[in-house]
C-alpha positions as CSV (number, residue, x, y, z in Angstrom):
1,M,-23.0,15.0,-9.4
2,K,-23.2,13.2,-6.0
3,K,-24.3,9.5,-5.9
4,S,-27.5,9.1,-3.9
5,H,-28.0,5.3,-3.8
6,G,-26.3,2.0,-4.7
7,P,-22.7,0.9,-4.1
8,A,-19.8,3.3,-4.4
9,F,-18.0,3.5,-7.6
10,R,-14.6,2.9,-5.9
11,K,-13.6,1.2,-2.7
12,E,-12.2,3.8,-0.3
13,A,-9.2,2.8,1.9
14,I,-10.0,2.6,5.6
15,D,-7.3,3.6,8.0
16,L,-6.1,0.5,9.9
17,A,-4.0,0.2,13.1
18,Q,-2.4,-2.8,14.8
19,C,-4.7,-4.7,17.1
20,P,-4.0,-3.6,20.7
21,A,-4.7,-7.1,22.0
22,C,-2.3,-9.1,19.9
23,K,-0.1,-6.2,18.8
24,G,-0.4,-7.0,15.1
25,R,0.7,-10.7,15.5
26,A,-2.9,-12.1,14.9
27,V,-2.4,-14.7,17.7
28,I,-2.6,-14.5,21.5
29,K,-0.4,-16.6,23.7
30,G,-2.5,-19.3,25.4
31,V,-1.5,-21.6,28.3
32,F,-0.1,-24.3,26.0
33,H,-0.4,-22.9,22.5
34,D,-1.2,-19.8,20.4
35,L,-4.8,-18.9,20.0
36,A,-6.4,-16.8,17.2
37,C,-7.1,-13.3,18.3
38,L,-10.8,-12.7,18.5
39,Q,-10.6,-8.9,18.8
40,C,-9.2,-8.5,15.2
41,N,-10.5,-11.7,13.5
42,A,-6.9,-13.1,13.6
43,S,-5.7,-10.5,11.1
44,G,-3.7,-8.2,13.4
45,W,-5.5,-5.1,12.1
46,V,-8.5,-3.1,13.4
47,S,-10.2,0.1,12.2
48,V,-8.6,3.3,13.5
49,A,-11.9,5.1,13.8
50,S,-13.8,2.5,15.9
51,G,-11.0,0.2,17.2
52,M,-13.2,-2.8,16.1
53,A,-12.4,-5.6,13.7
54,L,-13.6,-5.2,10.1
55,P,-15.9,-7.8,8.6
56,L,-13.9,-10.4,6.7
57,E,-15.0,-9.3,3.2
58,D,-14.0,-5.7,4.0
59,L,-10.8,-6.8,5.6
60,V,-9.7,-8.8,2.6
61,T,-10.3,-5.8,0.3
62,Q,-8.5,-3.3,2.6
63,L,-5.5,-5.6,3.0
64,S,-5.4,-6.0,-0.8
65,L,-5.4,-2.2,-1.3
66,R,-2.6,-1.9,1.2
67,L,-0.6,-4.6,-0.5
68,Q,-1.0,-3.0,-3.9
69,A,0.1,0.3,-2.6
70,A,3.2,-1.3,-1.0
71,Q,4.0,-3.1,-4.3
72,R,3.8,0.2,-6.2
73,Q,6.2,1.8,-3.8
74,I,8.6,-1.1,-4.0
75,N,8.6,-1.0,-7.8
76,E,9.2,2.8,-7.8
77,L,12.2,2.3,-5.5
78,K,13.6,-0.5,-7.7
79,Q,13.8,1.9,-10.7
80,P,17.3,3.4,-10.8
81,R,17.2,7.1,-11.3
82,A,20.2,9.1,-12.5
83,V,21.1,12.1,-10.5
84,G,23.3,15.1,-11.1
85,A,25.3,15.4,-14.4
86,E,24.5,11.8,-15.3
87,A,20.8,12.6,-15.5
88,I,21.5,15.1,-18.3
89,Y,23.3,12.5,-20.4
90,Q,20.7,9.7,-19.7
91,D,17.6,11.7,-20.9
92,N,17.0,12.3,-24.5
93,N,16.7,16.0,-25.2
94,R,16.0,15.5,-29.0
95,R,18.4,18.3,-30.0
96,G,20.7,16.2,-32.1
97,A,20.5,15.2,-35.8
98,G,17.3,13.4,-36.5
99,G,16.0,14.0,-33.0
100,T,18.8,12.1,-31.3
101,N,20.4,13.1,-28.0
102,Y,22.9,15.9,-28.1
103,T,25.2,16.4,-25.1
104,G,27.5,19.1,-26.5
105,D,30.6,16.9,-26.2
């Protein structure tokens, strides 16, 4: 069933690209000091589809979604995985007495 009105049930991720004006740094070099980039609302990110800056409330949500995805990826990479013959010995195959691991040794 397609939703016909009201807010979406889930926030969809918007494709973001680095700002072409500040090249993702969020600041532009001024004569004497750095200035906040006005093209990307000093975030360093713009929408891929339009090339325009997102409104601040949408930008915060989109950056949070990207951060959560990056954290999940980091946590997956931190988990050591056994490979080769070691993987057989690490996993419980429940073939031993009382459902314990049996390796055949």
